[in-house]
N, C-alpha and C positions, 0 to 999 in steps of 0.2 A: 605654388600655383599649379593648376592642372588644366589641361585642355580637354574639352569634351569632343565628341565625334564631329561637331560642326565647327570646330576651331574657336569656340568661345572659351575665354579664360574663366575658370571658376576658382574662387578663393575660399578655402575652408580653414577657418581658424581652429586652433587646438581646443579652446573652450567649447566652441560649438560642436565639434566632433565628440568631445567627452560627454556633453549633454545628450547627444543623440544616442551614444552607446549606453549610457546609464539609463536612459529612458527605455531602451529596448530590453535591457536586463531586468528592469523593474516590471515592465509589462509581461515578460515571460514568466514571472513569478505568479501572475494572476491565473495561470492555467490550472492550478489545483486549488480547490476551495476547501476550507476547514469545515468539518462537521461539528456537531455539538459535543461529540466524545473526544474531539481533539485530533482525530485521524484525518488525513487528507482523503479526498475522494479517490485519487489514484491508488493510494495504499489500500483503501477499502475494496476497490475493484480488484486489485492484485490478490488480496486475501480471499475474496469470493471466488476468484478463478482457481486458486490453489484448493479451496474447499471442494469446488465442483469436480476437480480432477482427482483428488485423493480421498475425499471423505464422504461424498454423497452415497456411495454404495452401501455404507453401513449406517450413516446418520440421516439420510434422506435430504432431498433438495430444500425442504422447508424446515430442516433441523429438528423434526419431530422424532427421529430415530427409526431404525429398522432393526438390524441385528445389534447395532450399538445403541447406547442410550440417546434420548433426545437432548438437544443442545440449545433449545430455544431460550432458556433462562440460565444458561451455564455461568454467565458472568456474575450472577447473584449468589452462586454457590462456590465458585472457585476464583482465585486470583489469576492474573495474567501469568505469574511465575509458576503457579501450579499447573495451569494449562500447558505452558511451555514444556515443563518436565514430563507430563503425560504424553504429549505429542512426540517429544524427542525419544523418551525411553520406553513408552508403552505402559499399559496397566490393565489388569483384570480382563484379559482376552483381547485387548487392543494391541496391535503390533507397534513396535517402535518405528518411527519414521526418520530417525537420524541418518540413515543411509539412503533415504529416498529424497528428503528435503534438505535444503541448506539451512543453516542456523538463521539466516535472514528470513527465509520463507516460514520457518517455524515461528519466529518472532512475529511476523505479520499476521499469521493465522491465529496465534494465541492472543494477540492484541485485539484483533477483530472479534474473536469469540468472547473475550472479556467484556465487550460492550453489549452482549446479549443478556439483558436483565429483565 
């Protein structure tokens, strides 16, 4: 039993409490929606933020390329694993980002780029 501020006794049963908690947990999962490619909207936004911070200067905001090649359809030419390796280790004029980005950031970016087909 609990008393609220007005002296009224409130009874909260354990099953009711568990239902409320489970409902809150279930609803919190609704915050990120899945896209057609299986990525969540929040993961997609995170990858885009990484791209804007680290890649735009060479590959352009629209992925058409500047100093570096265009990436608009990179997912049809390279796998996610190949993209991960290039971002991590560098290739043909592209610097390695393994000391700039975490493995999780490289994974998010390579997964996002692999959907560009």
